[in-house]
MDTraj code that builds the backbone (N, CA, C; nanometers):
import mdtraj as md
import numpy as np

residues = "UNK UNK UNK UNK UNK UNK UNK UNK UNK UNK UNK UNK UNK UNK UNK UNK UNK UNK UNK UNK UNK UNK UNK UNK UNK UNK UNK UNK UNK UNK UNK UNK UNK UNK UNK UNK".split()
xyz = np.array([
    [6.2089, -4.8717, 1.6761],
    [6.1481, -4.9530, 1.5710],
    [6.0306, -4.8801, 1.5072],
    [5.9615, -4.7989, 1.5862],
    [5.8449, -4.7291, 1.5315],
    [5.8882, -4.6310, 1.4219],
    [6.0033, -4.5664, 1.4410],
    [6.0515, -4.4740, 1.3389],
    [6.0859, -4.5460, 1.2100],
    [6.1472, -4.6637, 1.2223],
    [6.1820, -4.7430, 1.1045],
    [6.0561, -4.7877, 1.0314],
    [5.9539, -4.8260, 1.1085],
    [5.8287, -4.8715, 1.0482],
    [5.7620, -4.7575, 0.9718],
    [5.7616, -4.6369, 1.0296],
    [5.6978, -4.5227, 0.9643],
    [5.7731, -4.4866, 0.8353],
    [5.9059, -4.4971, 0.8382],
    [5.9837, -4.4644, 0.7181],
    [5.9553, -4.5654, 0.6072],
    [5.9394, -4.6931, 0.6440],
    [5.9087, -4.7953, 0.5433],
    [5.7695, -4.7710, 0.4865],
    [5.6763, -4.7272, 0.5724],
    [5.5416, -4.6959, 0.5248],
    [5.5468, -4.5781, 0.4275],
    [5.6324, -4.4799, 0.4573],
    [5.6470, -4.3655, 0.3672],
    [5.7027, -4.4106, 0.2329],
    [5.7966, -4.5060, 0.2341],
    [5.8521, -4.5570, 0.1090],
    [5.7450, -4.6274, 0.0279],
    [5.6585, -4.7039, 0.0948],
    [5.5504, -4.7731, 0.0238],
    [5.4540, -4.6707, -0.0360],
    [5.4227, -4.5660, 0.0397],
    [5.3329, -4.4617, -0.0106],
    [5.3958, -4.3920, -0.1312],
    [5.5277, -4.3647, -0.1238],
    [5.5959, -4.3014, -0.2367],
    [5.5915, -4.3917, -0.3590],
    [5.6079, -4.5228, -0.3392],
    [5.6066, -4.6174, -0.4509],
    [5.4696, -4.6182, -0.5175],
    [5.3628, -4.6206, -0.4361],
    [5.2272, -4.6173, -0.4924],
    [5.2027, -4.4843, -0.5639],
    [5.2528, -4.3727, -0.5038],
    [5.2301, -4.2407, -0.5626],
    [5.2973, -4.2296, -0.6990],
    [5.4233, -4.2742, -0.7087],
    [5.4943, -4.2664, -0.8367],
    [5.4338, -4.3618, -0.9390],
    [5.3852, -4.4768, -0.8931],
    [5.3189, -4.5695, -0.9845],
    [5.1931, -4.5084, -1.0417],
    [5.1151, -4.4419, -0.9563],
    [4.9933, -4.3758, -1.0026],
    [5.0278, -4.2596, -1.0947],
    [5.1353, -4.1878, -1.0642],
    [5.1778, -4.0742, -1.1462],
    [5.2156, -4.1210, -1.2867],
    [5.2955, -4.2276, -1.2961],
    [5.3367, -4.2791, -1.4271],
    [5.2158, -4.3326, -1.5036],
    [5.1217, -4.3971, -1.4333],
    [5.0019, -4.4495, -1.4979],
    [4.9178, -4.3355, -1.5537],
    [4.9028, -4.2270, -1.4778],
    [4.8233, -4.1136, -1.5247],
    [4.8898, -4.0472, -1.6447],
    [5.0234, -4.0410, -1.6457],
    [5.0946, -3.9814, -1.7595],
    [5.0715, -4.0652, -1.8852],
    [5.0792, -4.1971, -1.8731],
    [5.0563, -4.2851, -1.9876],
    [4.9126, -4.2719, -2.0357],
    [4.8169, -4.2633, -1.9422],
    [4.6751, -4.2503, -1.9779],
    [4.6503, -4.1193, -2.0519],
    [4.7120, -4.0101, -2.0039],
    [4.6950, -3.8799, -2.0689],
    [4.7538, -3.8837, -2.2095],
    [4.8668, -3.9501, -2.2268],
    [4.9273, -3.9612, -2.3606],
    [4.8351, -4.0383, -2.4536],
    [4.7736, -4.1461, -2.4058],
    [4.6810, -4.2236, -2.4891],
    [4.5609, -4.1386, -2.5289],
    [4.5086, -4.0589, -2.4361],
    [4.3937, -3.9727, -2.4660],
    [4.4318, -3.8691, -2.5700],
    [4.5509, -3.8112, -2.5569],
    [4.5958, -3.7093, -2.6536],
    [4.6116, -3.7725, -2.7918],
    [4.6656, -3.8936, -2.7967],
    [4.6833, -3.9610, -2.9259],
    [4.5469, -3.9887, -2.9898],
    [4.4490, -4.0281, -2.9089],
    [4.3158, -4.0563, -2.9635],
    [4.2471, -3.9281, -3.0099],
    [4.2698, -3.8174, -2.9394],
    [4.2032, -3.6920, -2.9741],
    [4.2651, -3.6285, -3.0980],
    [4.3952, -3.6456, -3.1161],
    [4.4625, -3.5780, -3.2281],
    [4.4345, -3.6457, -3.3612],
])
top = md.Topology()
chain = top.add_chain()
for i, resn in enumerate(residues, 1):
    res = top.add_residue(resn, chain, resSeq=i)
    for name in ("N", "CA", "C"):
        top.add_atom(name, md.element.get_by_symbol(name[0]), res)
traj = md.Trajectory(xyz[None], top)
């Protein structure tokens, strides 16, 4: 069960990481649009 729990935790971390990645990409695009 401990292995299953760690894998689920890794999935949650991946979900947060990709969410932050997409948010940073959108933020960078907004900054570029404002600067141009």
